C-alpha positions in Angstrom: 4.3 139.2 -89.7 4.4 137.3 -86.5 6.0 133.8 -86.7 3.6 131.0 -85.9 4.0 129.1 -82.7 3.2 125.5 -82.1 0.1 126.4 -80.1 -1.5 128.6 -82.8 -3.5 125.8 -84.3 -4.8 124.6 -81.0 -7.1 127.3 -79.5 -8.8 126.7 -76.2 -12.0 124.6 -76.6 -15.2 126.6 -76.8 -17.8 125.9 -74.1 -20.8 126.5 -76.3 -23.2 123.6 -76.5 -23.8 121.6 -79.7 -27.5 121.8 -80.4 -27.6 119.5 -83.4 -29.8 116.4 -83.1 -28.2 113.1 -82.1 -30.8 111.0 -84.0 -32.1 111.0 -87.5 -30.6 110.6 -91.0 -28.2 113.5 -90.8 -26.9 112.5 -87.4 -26.5 108.8 -88.5 -24.5 109.9 -91.5 -22.3 112.1 -89.4 -21.7 109.2 -86.9 -20.9 106.9 -89.8 -18.2 109.3 -91.1 -16.7 109.8 -87.7 -16.8 106.1 -86.9 -15.1 105.2 -90.1 -12.3 107.7 -89.3 -11.7 106.1 -85.9 -12.2 102.6 -87.3 -8.4 101.8 -87.5 -6.1 101.1 -84.6 -3.4 103.6 -85.8 -6.0 106.4 -86.1 -7.2 105.7 -82.5 -3.6 105.8 -81.3 -3.0 109.1 -83.2 -6.1 110.6 -81.5 -4.9 109.5 -78.1 -1.5 111.1 -78.7 -3.1 114.4 -79.8 -5.6 114.4 -76.8 -2.7 114.1 -74.4 -1.0 117.3 -75.8 -2.0 120.9 -75.4 0.1 122.1 -78.3 0.4 121.0 -81.9 2.3 117.9 -82.7 4.5 117.6 -85.7 7.1 114.8 -86.1 6.4 113.4 -82.6 3.5 111.3 -84.0 5.8 109.3 -86.3 8.2 108.8 -83.4 5.5 107.3 -81.2 4.1 104.8 -83.7 5.8 101.8 -85.4 4.6 103.1 -88.8 6.3 104.7 -91.7 6.0 108.5 -92.2 3.9 108.0 -95.3 1.5 105.6 -93.5 1.1 108.1 -90.6 0.4 110.9 -93.1 -2.4 108.8 -94.7 -4.0 108.3 -91.4 -3.7 111.9 -90.5 -5.4 112.9 -93.7 -8.4 110.6 -92.9 -8.7 112.1 -89.5 -8.4 115.6 -90.8 -10.9 115.0 -93.6 -13.4 113.8 -91.0 -12.8 117.0 -89.0 -11.4 115.2 -85.9 -8.1 116.9 -86.1 -6.7 120.2 -87.5 -3.4 120.7 -89.3 -1.5 123.9 -89.8 1.6 124.4 -92.0 4.6 125.4 -89.9 7.5 125.9 -92.4 8.2 122.6 -94.0 6.1 120.7 -91.5 2.4 120.3 -90.8 1.5 120.4 -87.1 -1.6 118.7 -85.9 -3.9 119.0 -82.9 -7.2 117.6 -81.9 -10.5 119.4 -82.9 -12.2 119.3 -79.5 -15.7 120.1 -80.8 -15.6 117.2 -83.2 -14.4 114.8 -80.6 -17.2 115.9 -78.2 -19.7 115.4 -81.1 -18.4 111.9 -81.7 -18.9 111.1 -78.0 -22.4 112.5 -78.0 -23.4 110.6 -81.2 -22.0 107.3 -79.8 -23.7 107.9 -76.5 -27.0 108.4 -78.4 -26.9 104.8 -79.7 
């Protein structure tokens, strides 16, 4: 079995277009979920950290924020549950990376307002 590398959870973004509607009840609900996930300063900061990286980020997130590990973990869970980030187990750690398609979708939904 091949050992996992830090880049395994961060594949290159797909260039396929997202053809889901940007208006309507389903789109509004999707926007509300994504907006709630980015509705906290710490989560915005975490997203910015992950966008700047091309590999998965493990302990670095805690090192860059003035928050306790447990607080960062709670924010990561919210972002992951909303689909904005991905987390992969790497031994005793969980490494995170941005989910590019979800971030593009958020941008499109906000632009559609």
